[in-house]
N, C-alpha and C positions, 0 to 999 in steps of 0.2 A: 665308337675308337676310343682309348686308354692317353690316355696324358702326351705321355714318350712316343707313341703315335703320329699323335695331331705334330708334338713339332719336329719330329723327323720331315714329317709331309710338306709342312712349313720351310723347312730347312732345302728339300729339295725343290719346291716350287722357288721360292729365293737364288736359288742356285741358275735354275730354269731360264727367268725370267734375268737375269743378270747376262748370261750364252745370246737371250733372244733380243736381250737389249738394240745392240748396234744395227742388227739385220732387221727390225720392226723398225729403227726410229729414220733407219736407209729410205726405206720405204713408204713411211711417213711424210718424209719429206723432199722425198721423187713427188710426191701427190701434191707436194706445194701446201702439206702442213707441219704441225708442231707435235712432237709426241708429247702429248702432258701426263700420259701417266700409263704405265704396263703391270700388270698383275695376272700371274699364270695359281692357277688353281687344278686341284684336283677334282674333277667334279664324276664319282664312280670309274667307271673304266677309263675312263674320258680325261681330258685336260682341258678348261678354260681356260681361254688365252683372251684381257679382256687387255683394250686397247683404248684408251682417251686420245682423243685428237681433238686441238685448235689451233684458232686462226684470226687472225687482225679484225677481221670482218665478222668471226661465229665460223658455223658451221653449222649446213643443212643439213636436209637428207642427204639430196643429191649426190653430194659430194664425201657424205659418209658412207657411201655405196661404192663412191669410187675409191675409199681409204681403204676402203675393206676388200676388194678384189686384189687393189696393190701388194698389200698385206698379203693376202690369201695367196695369192700367185708369189712372195715371196719365200712364207713359209713352206710353200710344198716343196720349192726348191733346195730349203735346208730343212726338210725331214727328217734325215736321222739325226737334229739335235734334240728335236717333241719325242719322238720313239716312241710311236703310239698315237691311236684317235685321236682327234680335237675339236672345242666349238671355239670359232673367232666370233670374238663378240668387238664392233669398234662403235665407238659412241662418243658424243662432247659431253662437255662438263659441264654439272646441271649447275643450278644458283646457286646452291649448298656450296659450294666447291670451295676450298678457304683461297684467300690472295696469298701465294705463297712466292711468288715470284714475278720480277719489275714487270713482265710483261702481264703479268692477271692486274696490276694496277693499270696499266695505260687501257688495258680494254675493258675496263672498270669507272675510265671517265664518266664523268657528271653522274654515278649513281651513287647511292646512299650505300652505305657503307658502317659493319657495326666495327668497332674496333675494340679488344682485348693486348693493350700491349703488357708486356714481359713485367713490368713496376705501377703503382698503380690502378687508376678505374677506371672501367671501360666506359664507351662514349662513342656515338654515332655522327659519320661526316658526309661528306661529300665531296667525292676526289675530282679532284684537279687534276693540275700539270704532275706526270710520274718520271721522274729520274731512274738512274743506276740503283740509285740508295737510298731513297725517297719520294715521300706525293708531297704534294700539297694538298691535304683536305680544311674543308669549311666545313667549321663546327662551329655553331652557334653566331651566325654573322662572323666568326675571326678566321682567317688563314692560319692554319701552321703546316712547320714539315711535320710529318710522319716517319720517321726510319724504318725501316724493313726489318733491320736488328732489333727495335726496340717493340715489336707486334708478336705477340704468343698465340694471336691467332683473328683474324679479319675475313666476316663473310658479307656479301650482298643482301640487303636489306629490302625485300619484295617493295616495291610502289606499286600502286593503282590509280595511281595521278602523276602530270605531268612536271616536274621540278619546275620551282618557282624561278621564275624568270630572270630577279635580282639576284640568286645566286649562281647563275648559270653566268650570266654577265659579268660576276666579282670572277666567280673564277676564270671566264675570259680572259681580263684585262689582267687577272697574278700569272695567267699563261705567258701572256706575251710581255710582260716586266720578267718572268723568269729567264725567257730568252732573248733577253734583252742584258743581264746580270743574272747568266747560273752562278746557283748556289755552292 
């Protein structure tokens, strides 16, 4: 496929994703989950509709199947928008998903996260209390505020052992103090 056809295909896919967004979001919310991402791509003669869902306590395989049925039923009722055959793929976010929203940070409590700020050197810290505008992060024994708008990219670091008990205790104490004195 030449470059101009690729651009046109991407534009059409983006427009279709924008039209399908509210429909898919309604089906996902109706099943009790959050729509994390929606992508539509042309895959030969079919369209691939990829839906990424998340929940406060994560998403299991049975729940993915439940959401898939709900989204499929909704899309079938709006087949005029897709105009042709499609394949639906419903999944949960992988551990390599960047933390881009406050809820991602809340769901990453106690997890080790690699943070690349907009300015300055990157660092690794353990997520504590996450508010609407910033998260409290334990970095080398000290807790600091990390404002979301100052983060270029943040991703979870894979750990193969339990977090140190002292770190969790510091984060819990800080969260309790933060709730008493919100900053």
